[in-house]
C-alpha positions in Angstrom: -105.0 60.0 -50.1 -102.0 59.3 -52.3 -101.4 56.4 -50.3 -105.4 55.0 -50.1 -104.7 54.6 -54.3 -101.9 52.8 -53.5 -103.6 50.6 -51.0 -106.3 49.7 -53.5 -104.1 50.0 -57.0 -101.5 46.8 -54.4 -104.7 44.8 -53.8 -106.1 45.0 -57.8 -102.8 44.0 -59.0 -102.1 40.4 -58.3 -105.8 39.6 -59.7 -103.9 40.9 -62.7 -100.9 39.7 -63.1 -101.8 35.9 -61.1 -102.9 33.8 -64.3 -99.0 34.2 -65.6 -97.5 33.8 -62.6 -99.8 30.7 -62.2 -98.4 29.5 -66.3 -94.8 30.3 -65.3 -95.1 28.0 -62.8 -97.9 25.6 -63.0 -99.6 26.3 -60.2 -102.9 24.7 -59.0 -106.5 26.6 -58.0 -105.3 25.3 -54.1 -101.3 27.1 -55.0 -103.0 30.5 -55.9 -106.2 30.3 -53.7 -103.0 30.2 -50.7 -101.0 32.8 -52.0 -104.6 35.1 -52.6 -105.4 34.1 -49.0 -102.3 35.6 -47.3 -103.3 39.0 -47.8 -105.9 38.4 -45.8 -104.2 37.1 -43.0 -101.4 39.4 -42.7 -104.4 42.6 -43.1 -105.8 40.7 -40.5 -102.5 40.6 -37.5 -102.5 44.4 -38.2 -105.3 46.0 -38.2 -106.1 46.3 -33.5 -102.2 46.9 -33.1 -101.9 49.7 -36.5 -104.8 51.5 -34.4 -103.0 51.3 -30.9 -99.9 52.3 -32.6 -101.6 55.2 -33.7 -102.8 56.2 -30.5 -99.6 55.7 -28.8 -96.6 56.4 -31.6 -95.2 60.2 -32.1 -96.7 61.0 -35.0 -99.3 59.2 -35.1 -101.6 58.1 -38.0 -98.6 60.2 -40.1 -95.9 57.4 -38.5 -98.2 54.8 -38.6 -99.4 55.0 -42.5 -95.4 55.5 -43.3 -94.4 52.5 -42.3 -97.2 50.4 -43.2 -96.5 51.6 -46.8 -93.0 50.7 -46.4 -93.8 47.3 -45.4 -96.4 46.6 -48.3 -93.6 48.2 -51.1 -90.7 45.6 -50.1 -94.7 42.9 -50.2 -94.9 44.1 -53.4 -91.4 43.9 -54.6 -91.7 40.7 -53.6 -93.8 39.6 -56.2 -91.5 40.9 -58.5 -88.8 38.7 -57.1 -90.6 35.7 -58.6 -89.0 36.2 -62.4 -85.7 35.5 -60.6 -86.6 31.6 -59.8 -87.6 29.1 -61.7 -88.9 26.1 -58.8 -92.3 26.0 -58.5 -92.0 25.6 -54.2 -89.6 28.7 -54.3 -92.3 31.0 -56.1 -95.3 29.8 -54.2 -93.7 30.7 -50.7 -91.9 33.7 -51.9 -95.7 34.8 -53.5 -97.5 34.0 -50.0 -95.3 36.0 -48.4 -95.4 38.9 -50.4 -98.5 38.9 -50.3 -99.1 38.7 -46.5 -96.8 41.3 -46.0 -98.7 43.6 -48.6 -101.3 42.8 -46.2 -99.8 43.6 -43.1 -99.0 47.0 -44.8 -102.0 47.3 -45.4 -103.6 46.9 -42.0 -101.4 49.5 -40.6 -103.2 51.9 -43.3 
């Protein structure tokens, strides 16, 4: 239950944080849309592999879910690292990478 609650909270957190991020780095609406869609690219890539891993990995769903939450957590930490950047292009790519990692992790869950 806790891991699913964490996943749902993480889906929502960017929608709240994106406005201050957009203002700070001067990102356009297209940039924000690109960063937001990065989540779904990561999510899409791990849907089928995640199902296959659950069947083949020792520990099954528990192990795959734990790895997914770890990957998702790394992605969320990447978003927090934006505060140390001043370049808008670097911030955009870090935001896209972090959202893709969150998607990868959630796709495994």
